[in-house]
C-alpha positions in Angstrom: 2.9 40.7 2.6 6.1 40.0 0.8 5.4 42.8 -1.7 4.5 45.2 1.1 7.7 44.3 3.1 9.9 44.6 0.1 8.3 48.0 -0.6 7.7 47.2 -4.3 5.9 50.2 -5.8 6.0 49.7 -9.6 2.8 48.0 -10.9 4.6 45.6 -13.2 6.9 44.4 -10.5 4.0 44.0 -8.1 2.2 41.9 -10.8 5.3 39.8 -11.6 6.2 39.2 -8.0 2.6 38.3 -7.2 2.4 35.9 -10.1 5.7 34.2 -9.3 5.0 33.8 -5.6 1.4 32.7 -5.9 2.3 30.2 -8.7 5.2 28.8 -6.5 2.8 28.5 -3.6 0.3 26.8 -5.8 2.9 24.3 -7.0 4.1 23.5 -3.5 0.6 23.3 -2.2 -0.3 20.8 -5.0 2.5 18.5 -4.0 1.6 18.8 -0.3 -2.1 18.0 -1.0 -1.0 15.1 -3.3 1.1 13.7 -0.4 -1.5 14.4 2.3 -4.8 13.6 0.4 -3.6 11.5 -2.6 -4.5 14.2 -5.1 -5.0 18.0 -5.6 -8.2 19.9 -6.2 -7.4 21.4 -9.6 -6.2 20.3 -13.0 -4.6 22.6 -15.5 -3.7 19.8 -18.0 -5.8 21.5 -20.8 -4.2 24.9 -20.2 -1.5 26.3 -22.4 2.0 26.0 -20.8 1.0 23.9 -17.9 3.3 21.8 -15.7 1.9 18.4 -14.7 -1.6 20.0 -14.6 -0.5 21.7 -11.3 0.3 25.2 -12.6 -0.1 27.0 -15.9 0.5 30.4 -17.5 -3.2 31.7 -17.6 -3.8 31.1 -13.8 -0.4 32.7 -13.0 -1.4 35.8 -15.0 -4.8 35.9 -13.2 -3.1 35.5 -9.8 -0.7 38.3 -10.7 -3.6 40.6 -11.7 -5.6 39.8 -8.6 -2.6 40.6 -6.4 -1.9 43.8 -8.3 -5.5 44.9 -7.6 -5.3 43.8 -4.0 -2.1 45.7 -3.4 -3.1 48.9 -5.3 -6.8 49.1 -4.5 -8.0 46.8 -1.7 -5.1 47.0 0.7 -5.1 50.8 1.1 -8.9 50.8 1.6 -8.8 48.0 4.1 -5.9 49.7 6.0 -7.9 52.9 6.3 -11.0 51.0 7.5 -8.9 49.1 10.0 -7.4 52.3 11.4 -10.8 53.8 11.7 -12.5 50.9 13.4 -9.7 48.9 15.1 -11.0 49.4 18.6 -14.6 48.7 17.6 -16.5 45.5 18.6 -17.7 45.3 14.9 -14.0 44.9 13.9 -13.5 42.1 16.4 -16.7 40.3 15.3 -15.8 40.6 11.6 -12.3 39.3 12.3 -13.7 36.3 14.1 -16.2 35.6 11.3 -13.5 35.8 8.6 -11.2 33.6 10.6 -13.9 30.9 11.2 -14.8 31.0 7.5 -11.1 30.4 6.5 -10.7 27.5 9.0 -14.0 26.0 7.8 -12.9 26.2 4.2 -9.6 24.7 4.9 -11.2 21.8 6.9 -13.7 21.1 4.2 -11.0 21.2 1.5 -9.0 18.6 3.4 -11.9 16.4 4.2 -13.9 16.4 1.0 -12.1 14.8 -2.0 -13.5 15.4 -5.5 
């Protein structure tokens, strides 16, 4: 959303912004989970250039590439589909299913400690 709002068009800047924002969110999220649950669900201690096992260079690059693909490929196609089917009952059902899946995943992640 930030990349779209800032109207960033150059692929390298999309990648860089996505990598920085997602890694920052991951770091903040790890501290929040540590505070809330007593630990976080991932450990990058064995990765090159990691910080406290919470973030690392390789996952940051992967997040940046995924966001680049999402912004350049998936977002335009999803926007076209949404415009085409926005008043359809199928759209509303799919939205409900995706929302429930997200909430269930969040709940399970907070309840189950590994």
